[in-house]
N, C-alpha and C positions, 0 to 999 in steps of 0.2 A: 084087320089086316093092315100092315104097315104101309104108310105113304112112301113111295119110292122116288127119291130125289136124284136129279141130275144137277150138275153145277157148271155154269158157263163162266169161265174166268178163273184163273188159278192164282190170284193176287192175295193181298193181305186181308181184305174184307171177306173174301171167300174162305180163307183159312179160319177166321174167327167165327163165321157163320156155321161152318161144318162142325167145328169144335164145340160150339154152343149147343147145336141141335143134337149132337151125339151124347149129350148129358141125359137125353130122354131114352126110354126103353126102345130097343130095336123092334119091339112089337108095334110101336107107333110110327117111328121114323127110321128109314134106312137109306144110305147113299149108295147108288148103284153105278154111277158114271160121272166123269168129269171131262170137260173139254177146255182147251186153251189154244191160243194162236200157234204156239210151238209144241211140238211133240214132247220135247224134254220137260217142259213145264207141266204139261198134263200128266206125264208119267210120274214125275216126282211128287206132285200133289196127290195122285192116287196112292202112291206108296206111303206117303206120310200119314194119310188119313184112312188107310185100309179100304180103299174104294176099288172094286174089282175091274172096272173098265175105264179106259182113258182114250181120248180122241184128239187128234190134231185138227184144228178147225171145228166149227160148230155143227156142221151138217150131220155128222155121225151121231152126235148127241140127240139132235132133233128126230132122227130116224130110229133111235133105240127104243124098242118096244118094252124094254124093262124099266122105263122111266115114266112116272106119272106127272111129275111137276119139275120144272127147271127153275133154279135160283140163278138169276142173271146178275153177276157181280163183276163184270168187266168195265172198261173205261166208259165214261159218260157218252161220248159220241157213238159208241157201239150198242148202246142199250136198245135203240129202236129196231135196227136190223136183226139183232139177235133175238129179241122178244118176238118180233114179227115171224121169224123163221120157226120158232118153237110153237107158236100158236097155229101156224099154217100146217104144222105136222101133228096137231092134235094134243099138244102138251099144255097143261096148266102152267102158269108162270107167276113167280114172285120176283119182281124186278127192283133192283136197288134204286134208291133215289140219287140224283134227280131222275125221275122216271124216263124222261127223254130230254131232248134239247129245247123243245118248244111245245106250244099248245097244239099245233097241227099234228105233230107226230103222236102226241098223247091221245088226241081224239081218234086218230086212225087205229091205234092199237086196241082201244076199248071197243071200237066198232067191230073189229075182227073177232075179239073175244065174245062179244054179244052174238054175232052171227054164228059162231061155232059153239056157243054155249060152254065156254071154257072159263075157269076161274083165273082172274088176272088181278093182281094187287101191287100197288106201289109199296115198297118196303119202308114205310114210315114206322120203323121199329119203336120209336119213342112212345107211341100211343099205347103200346101193349105192356109196358112195364107196370107192375102192380101199383107203384107209387103214382104214376100218371092216371091210372084208372080210378084210384081212390080220390085224387084231386078232382077228376071229372064228376065222380059220384057226389062229392060234397058240393060242387057247384050246382049240379042239377037238383039236388035235394033242398037247396036254399039255405044251406048251413052258414054261408057267409053273406046272406042277403042277396040283393040285386048286384050283379057284377057290372061295374062301370069302367074298370081300368085293368089293362094287362100290360106288362112290360117284359121284354126278354132281349138279352144282349149276348151274342155268341161270337167269340173270337179266339183264334189261336195264331201264334207266330209260325205260319207255314208258307210264307211267301217265297221261300227258297226251294219249294217242291215244284217240279215241272208240271205235274198233273194239276196243280192248283192255279198256275199262272198261264200256261200255254194255251193259245187259242185253239190249236188243232187237237188238243186233248180235252177240250170242253172245260177249260179252267175258269176260275172266277169265284169270288166270294158268294155271289148270289146263288149260283147253281150248287156249289158244294156245301156251303154253310147256311145260306139264306133260306133254303128249303126248310130248315129246322125252325127258324124263328117264325116263318110264315105259317107253317103248319100248327105251331103252338098257339098263336093268336087265333087262327082259324078254329081250332078245337075249342078254345074258350068261348068264342062268340059264334058258335055253330049255328047255322041256318040264318045268319044275318049277312047282308051284303054291305060292303063299305059304301059310304056316300061321298067320301073325299080321301085322297091319299096324297101326301106331300113327301116326295122322295129326293134324297141327295146322296151323292157318293163320289168316289175317286176311281179313276182308271189308271192302271199301271202302264209301263212302257211297251208291254206286249199287246195292249188293246183289250185286256180283260179287267174286270173290276176288282179292286183290292179292298174296298170298304163300301158300306152302304147303310143308310139309316132312313127311317120313315116314321111319320105319324099317320095312323090309319083311323079315320073317324067313322063310326057306325051310328045308326039312328039311336034315339032315346038316350043321348048323353054318354054313349059308350065310346071308348077310345083304346087303341093299342099303340105303344111306342116300341119300336124294334130297331136293332142295329146289328151289323155283323162286320167282321174284319179278318183279313188274313195276315195282318201285320202286328196285331196286338192280342194279348190274352185279355178278354173282357170278363165281366163277372160270371157269365155263363149260368145264369139263374133265371128261372121263370117266376114271375110274381103276378098273382091274381088278387085284385082288391075289390071287395064287395062292400055294401053298406053296413054289414055286420061283422066284418073281419077280413083278414088277409091270409092267403096261402102262399107259401114259398117252396119252390121246387129246385133245390140245388142240382147242378149237373142235369139240367132239365131235359137234355137230349137222351140221357141214359140214366135216369135217377134211381137211387136205391133208398132215398129217404124223402119225407115230406114234412115241412115245418108247419104246424097247425097255428090257428089264430091266437092261441094262448102261449105260443112259444115252444110248446112241447114238440118233440121230434119222433115221428113214426119211421121205423126202419124196415126195409124189405130186402132181406138177404138174397143175393143172386145165386144161381146154380154154381156148383164147384166142378171144375174139370182138372184132371191130372196133366192136361196139355196146356201150356201157357198161351194166353191171349196176347194179341199185338196191340189192341186198342182198349181204351178205358171202358170198363164195365161191359165189354163185348159179350159176356155170358148172357146178357139180356137179349141177344139176337134170337135166342130160342123161342121167345114168346110169340113172335109173329109167325114162326113156322108152325107152331101148334094151332094158332088161329086159322092159318091156311088149311091145315088138316081138318079141323072141325067144320069149316065152311064147305070144303069139298065133300066131306062125309054127308053133309046135309043137302048137297046138290046146289049150293049157291055159286054164283059166278062173280060175286063181289062181296067185299067185307064191309059190314056195317060201321066199323070204326074208321075206315078210309075208303068210302064208296067212290065209284068212278067219277061222279060229279065233283067231289071235293078234290080229287087228284087233278082233274081238268082245271079247276079253279086255281089250284096251286101253280100249275103251269102257266095259266093266264097272268097271275100276279107276278111270277118271276120274269115273264116276258115284259110286263109293264115296267118293272124295276130296271131291267136291263136297258130298255128303251130310254128311260129317263136319265140313266147314268151315261148312256152312250156306248153300249156294247151290243154287237151283232155277230152271230155265228154264221158260217156258210150254210148250215142246215136251215136257217130262217128263210132262205129263198127257195127251198125245196117245194115242189108241187106234187100232188098225188093224182 
């Protein structure tokens, strides 16, 4: 039976997500409803993507009995309340990253999901690309020996976009781009806890961070070097170095190729859609949706590739980075 999806948010990322997932058979995934803040946006999105039901506001979507799981793709500061509403109405949720604005909100959502026995996952889509999964398999198999170093640098010239810079929209390099670099090094050094983190960065005139970098030291001589920027296009490559070789992941956040230790390149073609995508390699958004379907089918409430504990740790790291750089959001003072 097909997993019935609802969509919260009718923006660009939701367009790409729906377009990607619709490359799968309708016997596996079907979209039944979409909600947005404005009626016009919801109706247009529904028409563009052949979705039968649209809602102004999110409550109607939460109450829709023809929805199994909701993809939350609205603005960063709205993730918490939207996801909370969906969970409280019995919906499974796949929520875009950054999952919430801080660690407190993140912990609260996972608590609700566990109490209600509902599947909840942060949409770290990067981990589900075949190229990423092959990289992880090679690391775990010892193919490149003991991994001692990882580096990843992610930057785009996007400081002209309000969503990226404005405080009230949850802007900042750390939340929007930093989540990618942090999840990458976390995935490489999985199950290890940092013993020291040195962080530096710059804040823009709006009070949000425009760039950030860090050296993250782990036990046993392991280290990660990471940086992100909203003012510069950086190499945007993930590199993993072991005692027996190096793996390179170009476009690490949405990779379709992996460079092996001998320099050869493995390619992983992405699904093809007749509908244009708005973002680079967005066809790969489909992989996390299929992972969610498989997890729900098996009765799981969390995904082994991005379990609740790792999502919480990402939120903790991003909060630490923001604190060191000097960025605080109104949500940070929220109490439950």
